[in-house]
N, C-alpha and C positions, 0 to 999 in steps of 0.2 A: 689550462695546464698543458704544457707541451710534453712530448714523449720523454725527453731527458729528465724533466722534473718528475714525471710519473715513475720512471725506472728508479730514480733516486729514492723516492718515497717507499717504493716496494722493497728496495734493498734495506732501508733503515728499519722498516717494519719487520723484516726477516731477522736482522741482527738483534733488534730489541726484543724479539720473541712475542710481539703483540698478537693477540688472538682476534682482534677486531680491526677492520680497515674500512673507513668511510671515504669513498671516492665519488659521492653524490654531487651532482650539479657542478661538474668541473669541465664541461664542454669537451668531454672525451669522445673521440670518434673511433678509436681502436684501443685494445688492450695489448700490451707487449707479452711475448712468451714468458717473460720473467715472472708473470703473475703466478705461474706454476710452482715457484720456489716457496710460496707461503704455505707450506704444508701443515703448519700449526694453527692456521686461521680457522676460527669458528664462525665468524660472521663477516660477510662482505656486502657492502652497500655500493651498488653501481647506478642507482636510480637517477633519473633526470639528466642523462647525458644524450649523446647522439650515436651510440654504438649500434652498428648494423649486424655485428656478429660477436660471439664469444669465442676466444681461441680454444683449440683442443686442449691446451695446457690447463684449462680450468678443471679438467678431470683429475688433476694431481692433488687438488685440495680435498683430500679424502676425509679430513676431520670437520669439514664445513657442516654446520648445522642450519645456517640461515643464509640464503642468497637472495638479495634484492636487486633485480635488474629492471624494475618497472620504469615506464616513461623513457624508453629509448626508441631505437628504430630497428630492433631485431626482427629479422624475417624468418629465422629458424633457430633452434637450439642444437648444439653439437651433440653427436652420439655420446661423447665422453661425459655428458651430464649424468649418465647412468652410473658413473663411478663414484658419485658423491653419495655413498650409501648411508652416511650419517645425517643426511639432510632431513630436517623436520619442517622447514618452511621454505617454499619456493615461490617467489613473487615476480611474475613476468608480465603483469598487466600493462595495458597501454603501450603495446608494441605493434608490430606488423606480422605477427606469427600466423602462418597459414596451416600449420600442423604442429603436433607434439611428437617427438621421436619415440619409437617403440621402446628404446632403452630406458624410458621413464619408469618402466616396470621394475627396475632394480632399486628404486628409491623406496624401499619397504618400510622405512621409518618416517616417511613423509606424513606430517600431520595436517598441514595447510598448503593448498595449492591455489594460487590466484593467477589465472590466465585470461581474465576478463578484458574487454576492450581490445581485442585483437581481430584477426580475420580467419579464425579457425572455421573450417567447413566440416570437419569431422574429428572424432576422437579416436585414438588407437585402441583396439581391443585390450591391449596390454594394461590400460588404465585400471582394469579390474583387479590387478595384483596389488594395488596400493591399499591394503587392508587396514593400515593404521590411519588412513585419511579420515579426518573428522569434518573439515571445512573444504568445500570445493566451489570455487568461484569461476564461472564461465560466462558471465553476463556479457552482452554486447559483442557477440561474435556472429558467425554466419552458419551456425549449426542447423542442419535440417533434420537430423536424426541422431540418436544416441545408441552406442553399442549395447547389446544385451549384457555384456560383462559389467556394465555399470552397477548391476544388481549385486555384484560380489563385494562392493565396498561396505563391508559389514559394520564398520565403525562410524560411518558417516552420520553426522547430526545436522549439518547445514549444507544445502545444495542450492546454488544460485544460477539459474539458467535464463533469466529475463533478457529481453531484447535480442532474441535469436530468431530463427525461422523454422522452429520445430513444428512439424505437422502432426506427429504422433509421439507417444512415449512407449518404451518397451514395457511389456507386462512385468518384466523382472524388476521394475522400480518398486514393486510390492515387496521385494526382499530386503529393502533398506529399512528394517524395522526399528532402527535406532534414530531415524530421521525426526528432527524436531521442527525444522523450518524448511519449506520448499517454495522457491520463488520462480514462477514461470510466466510472469507478466510479459505482454507484448511478444507473443509468438503467433503461430498459425494453427494452433491446436484445434482439431475438430471434435475430439473426444478425450476423455480421461479413462485410462485402463481400469478395469475392475480391481486389479491388484492393489490399487491405492488404498483399498479398504483394509489392507493388512497393516497399515502404518499407524498402529495404535498409540505411538508416542508422539505423533505429529501434533504440534500446537498451532502452527501458522501456515496457511497455504495462500499463495498469491497466484491467481489465474486470470487477472484482468487483461482486457484487450486481446482476446483470442477469438476463436470462431466456434465456441462450444454451443451446441443446441440442446444437449441433455447432460445430466450428471448420472454416474452409475449408481445403481441401487446400493452397491457395497459401501457407499459413502458413510453409511451408519457405523462402519467399523472404526471411524476416526473419533473414538470416544474421549481422546485427550484434547481435541481441537478447541482452541479458544478464539481464533481469528480466521475468518473465511472471506477472501476477497474475490468476487466474481464479476465485477463491473466491466462493461464494454464487451459483452458476449452476445449470443443470440438465443438465450434461454427463454423458452415460452412458459416453462413451469419449473418448480422445484419438486423433486421426488418426495413422496411421503417419508421415505427413509431418512431424510435430512433431520427429522425429529429425533434421531438417535444421537445427535450432537448435543448432548445434554450439558456440556461444559462451555458451550459457545458464549463468548461475551461480546463479540463484534461480528455482525453479518452485513456485508456490503454487496448488493446486487444491482447497482445503478446501471442505467442505460442498457437494458436488455429488452425482451419482448414479453415480460410476464403479464398474464391476464388475471391470474389469481394466485393466492398463497395457500399452501396446504394447511389443513387443520392441525397438523402435528407440530406447528410452531409453538403450540401450548407447552411443549416439553422444554423450551428454552428458558429454564428457570434462572439462568445466570446472565441472560442477554442484557447488555447495557447500551450498545450502539446498534441501531437498525437503520440502514440507508437503502432505500428502494427507489430513488429518483429516476426519472426518465424511463418509466415502463408504461404499461397499458392497463393498469389496475383500475377497475371500476368500483370495486368494493373491497373491504377487508373482512376476513373471517372473524366471528365473535371471539375466537380464541386469542386475538391480539390483546384482549383485556386481561389475559393471564400473564403477560410479560411484565410482572410487577417490579422488576429491577431496572426496567428501561429508563435511561436518562436522556438519550437523544433519539428522536424519531424523525426521519426525513423522507417525504414522499412527493417531492416537487415533480412537476411535469408528469402527472398521471391523468387518469380520467375519472377520478373520484367525484361522486355526486353528493356525498354527505361526509360530514365529520362524525365518524362512528362514535356513538356514545360510549362504546367499550374503551376507547382511548382514554376517556375521562377517569377510568379506574386506575390509570398509571400515574399515581400521585407523586412518584419520584422524578417525573419528566422535568427536565430543565430546558430542553430545546425541542421545539416542534416546528417543522416546516412542511406545510401543505399548500404552498404557493403553486400557481399554475395548474389548478384543477378545475372542476366544474361544480363546486359546492354552492348551494343557494342559501343555506342557513347553517347556524351552529346550534348544538344542543345546549340546553340550560346547564347540563352537568359539567360544562367546560369550566365552571367556577371551582370545581374540585381540584384543578391542577395548580395547587397553591405553591408549588416549588418552581413553577415556570419562570424562566428569565427572558426567553426569546421566543416570540410567536410570529411565524410567517404565514399570512393568509392572503397575501396580495395576488392579484390576477386570478380571481375566481369570479363567481356570479352572485356573491353575497348581497342580499337585499336589506338585511337587518342584522342586528347583533342582540343577543339576549342580555338583559340587565346583569346577569350573573358574571359577565366578563369583567365587571368591576371588582370581583373578588380576587382577581389575579394580582395581588398586591406586590408580588416579587418581580413582575415583568418589567424589564428594562427597555426592551425594543419590541414594538408591536407594529407589524407591517400589514396594512389593510388597503393599500392603494390599488387602483384599477379594479374596483368591484362595482356593484350597482347600489351602494348604500344611499338611502335618502335621508337617513338620520342616524345618530349614534346616541346610545343611552347616557343619561347624566351620571350614571353610576361609575363611568370610567374615570371620574374625578377621584375615586378612591384608590386608583392604581398609583400609589404613592412613590413607587420606585421608577416610574417612567422617565426615560431620557429621550426617547424618540417614539412618536406616534404618527405614523404616516397614513394620512387619509386622502392623499391626492388622487385626482382622476376618478371621483365617484359622482354621485348625483345630489350632493349635499347642498341645501339652500340655506341652512343655518346650523349653528352649533349650540348646544346647551350652555347656558350661562355658567353652569358649574365647571366648565372647562376653561373659563377665562384665565385662570392662573397658569394652566398648562400652555395656553396660547401666548400669554404675555412673556413666558419664559422661553419661548421659541422651541417648545418641545413638540408642538403639533404642526404638521405640514398639511395644508389643505389646498394647494394649488390645483387648478384644473377642475374645480367644482363650480356649479352655477350659484355661488353664494349671492344672497341679496345684497343690494347696494349698501344697506345699513350694516349688514354683517361684514362686508368687505371693508367698510370704513372703520368698523369697530376693531377689526383684526389687522388693520393695515400695518405692513412692515413685518408681519409674522407668517406670511404665506409663502415666502421664498419664491 
């Protein structure tokens, strides 16, 4: 759209008294001063153009409630943006903004601000005056710190700060007592301030891929928390106070340096998902057997030497992954996990399997490759839901005849075993 066409559209919108104008994806590089004539406009969509700036006349649109200028080439916002005092939604994500103007403080009705995917290095202290703000999106910028005034955003429920360069958080973040979701993935955080314990309404916290070595004791104040994501940090332990998170349903602490779990995990009466892959756990506390609501348990790439019998009390488990550990045997009690659909035990040191494994009649996928198995029990023929049984790269010289049907249906994978010639001939075409 050329400038003449644009001016004509603006003129017609003005004459017709329209309150909305959609100029998205029109290859615009500039806006003419005439845009300021649209004083009745409530919504303006400028997204998906190549605008490098907004004209000062934008400040005349004092009735505007929603301004969408995302996906442009904006390097700054004009001071006149502060005159849009009826604005409830400002969307300037995916531009080239390096700062926000102090005049943003005048947008006291602003409910949502999205300035993610820009080049912001700091926020103006004036942002603290936006006390109507409930959603603040600042992901994928270059922020290294936050102003203490952020704590004044008393209506904030959702704060997105992932993919920045934050090293610390202001203690004042603890004043955001209405916060429900806090997203801080992929920063450089070395600690979490104790004030976070005041956020009693918080339900979801993302702290993945930071540099955390500890969690504050005050974490037990997050008594509404249902999801906690801590993967990709440097945690060597979880504080006992984490047991205060009695409403937790999902706990993800993959790829840290955990060597043990606190006994207080017994308080997680609502926990459904527990992911602890890529740590240095050598054993699990007995209290793991009290997580009776657990459906998914993943402990891949640890140093576990046994399949804790206590796990076998978790009869709601559907998914268990203990691959890449150092287990040499399985307890007979494993047969109690009758809801199990998927069982990953590959890349351990298993020498044998208990007959009770055959009681797992709901298992669809069973991964046992790369162990030291010299035999498998005939009872596995009772695993009537099996679609994949991977036994490759073990020390098997034969298979029980009871598994012939599974072999003939190409459910069993036995490649990389020293099967006898007769066995190989018998199962020819089924070893992949």
